[in-house]
KEKE-3310 file (N, C-alpha, C; in steps of 0.2 Angstrom, whole numbers, plus 5000, padded with zeros to 4 digits):
npx = (5158:5153:5138:5132:5120:5110:5105:5090:5081:5066:5048:5036:5021:5012:5004:4995:4991:4982:4971:4963:4948:4942:4929:4923:4925:4938:4948:4956:4968:4970:4966:4962:4951:4939:4921:4911:4901:4887:4875:4860:4855:4847:4842:4845:4836:4840:4833:4822:4805:4796:4791:4786:4790:4804:4818:4830:4840:4853:4868:4877:4894:4904:4920:4931:4941:4938:4926:4913:4905:4892:4892:4893:4884:4880:4867:4865:4854:4851:4844:4837:4829:4827:4820:4820:4810:4809:4820:4836:4836:4848:4863:4872:4879:4893:4898:4916:4923:4929:4935:4925:4916:4917:4915:4910:4898:4881:4871:4857:4848:4835:4830:4814:4812:4808:4804:4804:4795:4801:4808:4798:4803:4814:4816:4822:4832:4849:4856:4861:4866:4870:4883:4890:4902:4906:4915:4925:4939:4951:4966:4976:4991:5001:5016:5032:5047:5064:5072:5087:5100:5112:5120:5134:5139:5145:5143:5145:5135:5124:5112:5095:5088:5088:5097:5092:5081:5067:5054:5043:5025:5012:4995:4982:4968:4962:4958:4971:4988:5001:5015:5027:5043:5058:5068:5078:5095:5099:5116:5118:5128:5122:5114:5103:5094:5080:5073:5061:5059:5042:5032:5017:5001:4989:4977:4968:4958:4950:4948:4957:4955:4957:4950:4941:4933:4921:4907:4908:4915:4906:4898:4894:4903:4920:4933:4950:4965:4975:4968:4965:4969:4976:4982:4984:4996:5001:5012:5018:5031:5030:5023:5027:5025:5029:5039:5032:5038:5034:5019:5005:5003:5003:4999:5007:5008:5017:5019:5031:5038:5047:5050:5053:5059:5057:5062:5077:5086:5092:5106:5104:5105:5099:5081:5064:5048:5033:5026:5016:5007:4996:4984:4976:4961:4950:4938:4935:4925:4917:4904:4893:4879:4873:4857:4844:4830:4820:4804)
npy = (4928:4944:4951:4960:4971:4972:4983:4981:4982:4988:4987:4997:4993:5001:5010:5017:5009:5005:4995:4989:4984:4984:4991:4991:4999:5010:5004:5009:5007:5016:5030:5039:5033:5024:5018:5032:5041:5055:5068:5069:5081:5096:5087:5082:5099:5113:5120:5120:5117:5117:5101:5095:5085:5077:5073:5063:5061:5048:5046:5032:5028:5016:5021:5015:5003:4988:4975:4976:4971:4972:4983:4996:5007:5022:5031:5048:5057:5072:5068:5074:5085:5081:5065:5050:5042:5031:5015:5014:5008:4993:4990:4979:4973:4982:4986:4987:4998:4993:4982:4984:4993:5010:5017:5014:5005:5012:5018:5022:5029:5032:5041:5043:5059:5068:5083:5089:5097:5115:5124:5134:5147:5149:5153:5149:5132:5126:5111:5094:5084:5067:5055:5041:5029:5011:5001:4983:4982:4979:4984:4980:4979:4978:4974:4975:4964:4964:4951:4950:4938:4935:4945:4949:4947:4933:4923:4928:4928:4939:4950:4950:4961:4976:4984:4994:5007:5010:5025:5029:5028:5031:5029:5016:5015:5014:5020:5015:5015:5007:5016:5014:5005:4996:4990:4972:4964:4949:4942:4925:4910:4901:4908:4919:4931:4936:4953:4965:4983:4988:5001:5008:5021:5030:5036:5043:5050:5046:5035:5021:5005:4988:4974:4964:4972:4979:4981:4985:4995:5004:5010:5014:5006:5009:5005:4994:5000:4993:4988:4998:5010:4997:4989:4974:4963:4955:4950:4944:4936:4930:4916:4912:4915:4929:4933:4942:4958:4968:4959:4964:4980:4995:5007:5025:5039:5034:5020:5006:4989:4973:4961:4946:4934:4915:4907:4902:4910:4901:4902:4910:4919:4932:4939:4941:4945:4943:4955:4956:4962:4964:4971:4973:4976:4988:5005:5020:5032:5049:5060:5077:5087:5102:5110:5120:5122:5133:5143)
npz = (4939:4938:4934:4920:4914:4899:4888:4879:4861:4862:4852:4852:4850:4858:4863:4855:4846:4828:4820:4806:4795:4776:4776:4789:4806:4810:4822:4837:4848:4861:4875:4888:4896:4904:4908:4908:4918:4916:4920:4911:4899:4910:4917:4934:4933:4936:4945:4957:4964:4979:4987:4975:4959:4951:4937:4940:4927:4919:4910:4905:4900:4890:4888:4885:4880:4887:4890:4903:4915:4924:4929:4945:4953:4963:4969:4976:4987:4998:5011:5019:5010:5001:4992:4986:4974:4969:4965:4961:4943:4941:4934:4921:4908:4898:4883:4880:4866:4851:4836:4828:4830:4834:4844:4860:4872:4878:4893:4896:4914:4923:4935:4948:4957:4975:4979:4996:5010:5011:5027:5037:5037:5026:5010:5000:4997:4995:4986:4982:4970:4969:4962:4959:4954:4951:4944:4939:4929:4914:4908:4892:4886:4870:4862:4855:4856:4853:4857:4860:4864:4864:4869:4871:4860:4856:4847:4828:4822:4811:4815:4817:4823:4833:4846:4860:4868:4870:4878:4886:4885:4883:4883:4884:4881:4893:4910:4920:4914:4910:4906:4904:4900:4903:4897:4900:4896:4905:4905:4906:4906:4900:4889:4891:4902:4902:4906:4912:4917:4922:4921:4927:4929:4935:4925:4923:4930:4941:4956:4962:4966:4973:4963:4964:4974:4973:4973:4988:4985:4981:4992:5010:5016:5022:5013:5015:5019:5012:5001:4993:4980:4972:4959:4949:4941:4928:4915:4897:4890:4872:4874:4887:4905:4917:4928:4943:4953:4962:4961:4963:4962:4970:4967:4968:4962:4950:4947:4948:4944:4942:4931:4928:4914:4921:4915:4907:4893:4878:4869:4854:4846:4841:4841:4837:4849:4855:4867:4881:4891:4907:4916:4929:4939:4949:4945:4951:4952:4953:4952:4951:4953:4957:4964:4967:4978:4976:4980)
capx = (5160:5148:5133:5130:5113:5110:5099:5087:5076:5057:5045:5031:5013:5005:5001:4990:4987:4977:4969:4956:4949:4939:4919:4925:4928:4946:4950:4962:4970:4972:4962:4962:4943:4933:4916:4909:4893:4886:4869:4855:4852:4841:4838:4839:4835:4845:4829:4815:4801:4796:4786:4787:4793:4808:4818:4838:4842:4859:4869:4883:4897:4910:4922:4938:4941:4938:4919:4912:4899:4887:4896:4888:4882:4877:4865:4865:4852:4852:4838:4831:4827:4824:4818:4821:4805:4809:4826:4837:4839:4853:4866:4872:4885:4893:4902:4921:4926:4933:4938:4919:4914:4923:4913:4907:4889:4878:4864:4852:4846:4832:4825:4810:4812:4804:4808:4802:4795:4804:4806:4793:4807:4816:4812:4827:4838:4854:4858:4865:4864:4878:4882:4898:4899:4912:4915:4931:4941:4957:4971:4978:4997:5004:5022:5036:5054:5068:5077:5096:5100:5119:5121:5140:5144:5149:5142:5146:5127:5119:5108:5090:5085:5093:5099:5091:5075:5058:5052:5035:5020:5006:4988:4978:4961:4960:4960:4976:4990:5007:5018:5036:5044:5063:5070:5087:5097:5105:5120:5118:5131:5119:5111:5101:5088:5076:5069:5059:5056:5036:5029:5009:5001:4982:4979:4960:4955:4946:4951:4958:4956:4957:4945:4936:4931:4917:4902:4911:4916:4902:4893:4894:4908:4927:4939:4956:4972:4979:4964:4968:4976:4979:4981:4986:4999:5002:5018:5018:5035:5028:5018:5029:5022:5034:5037:5034:5040:5026:5012:4999:5005:5000:5000:5008:5008:5019:5024:5036:5040:5051:5047:5059:5057:5060:5068:5086:5083:5096:5110:5103:5105:5092:5074:5059:5046:5028:5026:5008:5006:4990:4983:4969:4958:4944:4940:4928:4924:4909:4899:4887:4874:4870:4852:4841:4822:4815:4799)
capy = (4934:4950:4949:4965:4971:4975:4988:4977:4985:4987:4990:4998:4998:5002:5017:5020:5003:5006:4989:4991:4980:4985:4991:4991:5005:5012:5004:5013:5004:5022:5034:5034:5034:5017:5021:5037:5043:5059:5070:5070:5089:5096:5079:5086:5105:5118:5124:5115:5118:5111:5094:5094:5079:5079:5068:5064:5057:5048:5041:5027:5025:5013:5025:5013:4993:4982:4973:4978:4965:4972:4990:4997:5015:5023:5038:5048:5065:5076:5065:5081:5088:5076:5056:5046:5039:5023:5010:5016:5001:4990:4991:4974:4976:4988:4984:4995:4996:4985:4982:4982:4999:5015:5019:5010:5003:5017:5015:5028:5026:5040:5043:5051:5061:5073:5088:5087:5105:5122:5127:5141:5154:5148:5154:5142:5130:5124:5104:5091:5076:5063:5049:5038:5023:5008:4994:4982:4984:4980:4986:4977:4982:4975:4976:4967:4967:4961:4947:4949:4931:4935:4953:4949:4944:4926:4924:4932:4930:4946:4951:4951:4966:4981:4984:5000:5004:5015:5022:5033:5024:5035:5025:5011:5013:5012:5023:5014:5016:5004:5021:5015:4998:4997:4980:4970:4956:4948:4937:4919:4906:4895:4912:4926:4930:4943:4957:4969:4985:4991:5008:5009:5027:5029:5043:5040:5054:5046:5030:5015:5000:4980:4975:4961:4976:4983:4982:4989:5004:5010:5008:5015:5003:5009:4998:4994:5003:4990:4988:5005:5008:4993:4986:4967:4964:4951:4950:4938:4936:4925:4911:4912:4922:4932:4932:4950:4957:4964:4957:4965:4986:4999:5015:5029:5044:5030:5014:5002:4983:4970:4957:4944:4927:4911:4900:4905:4910:4901:4910:4909:4926:4940:4937:4946:4942:4948:4957:4956:4965:4966:4975:4972:4982:4992:5009:5023:5040:5053:5066:5080:5093:5107:5109:5125:5122:5138:5145)
capz = (4937:4941:4927:4918:4911:4891:4886:4872:4859:4864:4846:4856:4848:4866:4866:4848:4840:4823:4816:4801:4787:4772:4780:4798:4808:4814:4830:4840:4857:4863:4879:4895:4899:4907:4910:4911:4919:4916:4917:4903:4902:4912:4922:4937:4932:4942:4950:4957:4970:4986:4986:4968:4958:4947:4936:4938:4920:4919:4905:4905:4889:4891:4883:4886:4876:4891:4891:4910:4919:4932:4933:4949:4955:4969:4968:4985:4988:5006:5014:5024:5007:4995:4991:4979:4971:4967:4966:4953:4940:4940:4925:4917:4903:4895:4878:4874:4859:4845:4829:4823:4834:4838:4852:4866:4874:4880:4893:4898:4918:4927:4942:4950:4964:4977:4987:5003:5010:5016:5031:5033:5037:5022:5004:4996:5001:4991:4989:4978:4967:4968:4960:4961:4949:4954:4941:4937:4922:4913:4901:4888:4881:4866:4860:4850:4859:4853:4864:4862:4868:4861:4868:4873:4854:4856:4838:4825:4817:4809:4819:4815:4825:4835:4853:4861:4872:4870:4886:4887:4880:4882:4885:4880:4879:4900:4917:4922:4908:4905:4905:4901:4900:4901:4897:4899:4895:4910:4903:4909:4904:4891:4885:4895:4907:4901:4913:4910:4924:4921:4925:4929:4932:4935:4919:4923:4935:4946:4960:4958:4971:4972:4957:4969:4979:4966:4977:4993:4983:4981:4996:5015:5017:5018:5011:5018:5014:5005:4994:4989:4971:4969:4952:4948:4934:4924:4910:4896:4884:4871:4881:4894:4910:4918:4938:4944:4959:4967:4955:4967:4964:4976:4964:4968:4956:4947:4951:4947:4946:4939:4928:4923:4916:4924:4911:4903:4882:4873:4862:4848:4843:4841:4839:4841:4854:4859:4874:4883:4897:4910:4923:4932:4945:4950:4946:4953:4952:4955:4949:4958:4952:4961:4963:4973:4979:4976:4983)
cpx = (5152:5145:5134:5126:5115:5104:5096:5083:5068:5052:5037:5025:5009:5001:4996:4988:4980:4974:4961:4954:4942:4931:4920:4927:4936:4945:4958:4961:4973:4967:4963:4955:4941:4927:4913:4901:4892:4878:4867:4854:4846:4838:4844:4840:4839:4841:4823:4810:4799:4788:4783:4791:4799:4812:4826:4837:4850:4863:4875:4888:4902:4915:4930:4936:4939:4931:4921:4905:4898:4890:4890:4889:4876:4874:4864:4862:4855:4846:4833:4827:4822:4824:4818:4813:4805:4818:4827:4839:4845:4857:4869:4878:4884:4901:4907:4921:4928:4933:4930:4913:4918:4922:4910:4901:4887:4874:4861:4849:4842:4828:4819:4814:4809:4806:4802:4800:4799:4803:4803:4798:4814:4813:4818:4834:4844:4855:4860:4862:4871:4877:4891:4895:4907:4911:4925:4934:4948:4959:4975:4984:5001:5009:5024:5044:5057:5073:5083:5099:5109:5121:5130:5142:5150:5150:5143:5139:5126:5116:5101:5085:5089:5091:5094:5084:5071:5055:5046:5031:5013:4999:4989:4972:4958:4963:4966:4981:5000:5010:5024:5038:5053:5066:5076:5087:5102:5108:5120:5123:5129:5115:5110:5094:5084:5074:5066:5057:5048:5033:5022:5009:4994:4983:4972:4955:4954:4949:4951:4957:4955:4948:4939:4932:4926:4909:4903:4914:4913:4897:4898:4902:4912:4931:4946:4962:4974:4974:4962:4973:4979:4978:4987:4989:5002:5005:5020:5025:5033:5023:5020:5028:5028:5034:5041:5034:5040:5023:5008:5006:5000:5000:5001:5007:5013:5020:5026:5034:5043:5049:5051:5057:5059:5064:5074:5085:5091:5101:5109:5104:5098:5087:5070:5052:5039:5028:5017:5009:4999:4986:4975:4965:4953:4945:4934:4927:4915:4908:4893:4884:4871:4862:4850:4831:4822:4807:4796)
cpy = (4936:4952:4958:4966:4974:4979:4983:4982:4984:4993:4991:5000:4997:5004:5020:5014:5004:5000:4991:4986:4984:4984:4991:4996:5003:5009:5004:5010:5010:5026:5033:5036:5026:5019:5027:5040:5051:5062:5072:5079:5090:5091:5077:5094:5108:5121:5123:5118:5113:5109:5099:5089:5082:5074:5068:5057:5056:5043:5037:5026:5023:5017:5020:5006:4990:4981:4975:4974:4967:4979:4992:5005:5015:5032:5041:5057:5065:5073:5070:5085:5086:5068:5056:5044:5031:5022:5011:5007:5000:4992:4983:4973:4979:4986:4991:4993:4994:4985:4983:4987:5002:5019:5013:5009:5012:5014:5021:5024:5035:5036:5048:5052:5064:5076:5088:5096:5109:5122:5134:5147:5154:5151:5150:5138:5127:5117:5102:5084:5074:5056:5047:5030:5019:5003:4991:4983:4980:4982:4982:4980:4978:4977:4972:4969:4963:4958:4946:4942:4928:4941:4952:4946:4939:4924:4927:4934:4938:4945:4953:4957:4969:4981:4992:5001:5011:5016:5024:5027:5028:5030:5020:5008:5010:5018:5021:5011:5012:5012:5019:5007:4999:4990:4980:4966:4952:4942:4931:4915:4901:4902:4919:4926:4938:4947:4963:4975:4988:4996:5009:5017:5026:5039:5045:5045:5053:5039:5022:5010:4991:4978:4968:4963:4981:4984:4986:4996:5009:5008:5013:5012:5004:5003:5000:4997:4999:4989:4995:5006:5004:4987:4978:4967:4959:4950:4944:4940:4930:4921:4911:4917:4923:4932:4939:4952:4967:4964:4961:4974:4990:5007:5023:5036:5039:5024:5008:4993:4979:4964:4952:4935:4920:4905:4905:4904:4907:4903:4907:4914:4931:4937:4942:4941:4946:4947:4958:4959:4965:4969:4974:4976:4985:4999:5013:5029:5044:5060:5069:5085:5098:5108:5116:5124:5130:5139:5148)
cpz = (4937:4931:4925:4912:4904:4890:4879:4870:4860:4859:4851:4849:4856:4865:4862:4845:4834:4819:4813:4794:4783:4777:4787:4799:4809:4819:4833:4849:4860:4868:4885:4901:4900:4903:4911:4913:4920:4916:4913:4906:4905:4919:4930:4934:4937:4948:4949:4961:4973:4984:4980:4965:4954:4944:4937:4933:4918:4912:4906:4899:4893:4885:4879:4881:4882:4892:4898:4910:4925:4935:4939:4952:4961:4970:4975:4982:4997:5006:5017:5018:5001:4995:4985:4980:4972:4965:4959:4950:4939:4933:4925:4915:4898:4890:4881:4869:4857:4841:4824:4827:4836:4841:4856:4869:4876:4885:4896:4907:4919:4933:4943:4956:4966:4980:4991:5004:5014:5023:5030:5033:5030:5015:4999:5000:4991:4992:4982:4976:4967:4965:4958:4957:4951:4947:4941:4931:4920:4905:4901:4885:4878:4863:4858:4853:4856:4857:4858:4863:4866:4863:4870:4865:4853:4848:4835:4821:4814:4813:4817:4817:4831:4839:4852:4867:4871:4878:4886:4883:4880:4886:4878:4880:4886:4902:4920:4916:4910:4905:4903:4905:4897:4901:4897:4899:4899:4909:4907:4905:4898:4888:4890:4898:4906:4907:4912:4916:4921:4924:4924:4931:4931:4933:4921:4926:4940:4951:4960:4967:4971:4968:4961:4974:4977:4971:4983:4990:4982:4986:5004:5019:5015:5017:5015:5015:5011:5001:4990:4983:4970:4963:4952:4942:4933:4918:4906:4891:4880:4875:4885:4897:4913:4925:4939:4952:4960:4960:4959:4968:4966:4972:4970:4962:4949:4952:4948:4948:4940:4936:4925:4921:4920:4919:4907:4896:4879:4868:4857:4843:4843:4838:4841:4841:4854:4864:4875:4891:4900:4913:4926:4941:4943:4951:4950:4953:4952:4954:4954:4955:4957:4961:4970:4974:4980:4977:4976)
residu = (MET:LYS:THR:LYS:PRO:PHE:ILE:ILE:LEU:LEU:VAL:VAL:LEU:LEU:SER:SER:CYS:GLN:PHE:GLY:LEU:PRO:GLY:GLN:SER:THR:PHE:THR:ARG:SER:GLY:THR:GLU:GLY:ILE:ILE:VAL:GLN:PHE:LEU:PRO:ASP:ALA:PRO:GLN:THR:GLN:VAL:TYR:PRO:GLU:SER:GLU:PHE:VAL:ILE:GLY:LEU:GLU:PHE:GLU:ASN:ARG:GLY:ILE:SER:ASP:VAL:GLN:ARG:PRO:VAL:TYR:LEU:LEU:SER:VAL:ASP:ASP:GLU:PHE:VAL:GLN:LEU:VAL:GLN:LYS:PRO:GLN:ALA:LEU:THR:ARG:LEU:ARG:GLY:ARG:ASN:LEU:TYR:SER:SER:THR:GLY:GLU:LYS:VAL:ILE:ARG:SER:VAL:ASN:ALA:VAL:THR:LEU:PRO:LEU:LEU:ALA:GLN:SER:GLN:HIS:GLN:GLU:THR:SER:VAL:ARG:VAL:THR:LEU:CYS:TYR:ALA:TYR:LYS:THR:GLU:ALA:PHE:GLY:THR:VAL:CYS:VAL:ASP:SER:ASN:PRO:LEU:GLY:ALA:ARG:LYS:ASP:THR:LYS:SER:CYS:THR:GLN:GLY:VAL:ILE:GLY:LEU:LEU:GLY:SER:GLN:GLY:ALA:PRO:VAL:ALA:VAL:ARG:GLN:VAL:GLN:ALA:SER:MET:ILE:PRO:HIS:GLU:GLU:GLY:VAL:LEU:PRO:GLN:PHE:MET:ILE:THR:VAL:ALA:ASN:VAL:GLY:GLY:GLY:GLN:VAL:PHE:ALA:GLN:GLN:ARG:VAL:ASN:GLU:ALA:CYS:SER:SER:LYS:PRO:LEU:LYS:SER:GLU:GLU:LEU:ASN:ALA:VAL:GLN:LEU:HIS:ALA:PHE:LEU:GLY:GLU:GLN:GLU:LEU:ILE:CYS:GLU:PRO:SER:LEU:LEU:HIS:LEU:GLY:GLN:GLU:SER:THR:ALA:ARG:CYS:GLN:ALA:SER:GLU:VAL:LEU:GLN:ASN:ILE:GLY:ALA:PHE:THR:SER:PRO:LEU:ARG:ILE:VAL:LEU:ASP:TYR:GLY:TYR:THR:SER:THR:ILE:ARG:LYS:ASP:ILE:GLN:ILE:THR:ARG)
# end
């Protein structure tokens, strides 16, 4: 007999879950940013003199949910015109937003640099300071799904939840987001086999890469094509991990995977179950500031 899929309800708590207790900040699991880096005001200045020292000041802030261990950054200058006086200080850990803090952790780093002499015929020279930031990040999306193990109505029990589907999910406090979930029940003679079509997108404005290649992404070494836009996907229905195909997504504008239960759910009627989707990936972004060296 040909199987026919049945749509079920996905009660979405994925896009903007809010938590809070008296005396605690309101924690909203939303947003499309991870770690951001920005130049401090006038550090560097937009105009500097030849053969003079100046300061490059950077602020790093984790605006997402996930804690990050050892993010890496690469500070670049045009060595024909500027030299760094000292080696930039490494980053250690940046905590994300949580139930007890509505803002993520911030750290400041500063580096001294010096401009080189201009050519005799030059009155000014345009150059720039560039910062590339690389880190491993995690997106977690949570929801509750109505599992109808009796979609054909073989049992006449009153259903405790209603069939249907909710699609677009928004953001989950990370630069890669679960954008859509379509859930269906594949009928089986003993019950149903839950199946989910999960759509993922890069929503943070940076570049995605394989999470284990953080150091290489912030170096002169090129990444392999299969390491670009790579996101590892895991999904759980209750305590059961679903089998996802593919489990390693390569993001275009959006990419979709099919995640299916490994075991048939017996015909016990309709019930709700938690759904958790986990995405692991690396993320990188670059900022720059133009400066003018003027006599």
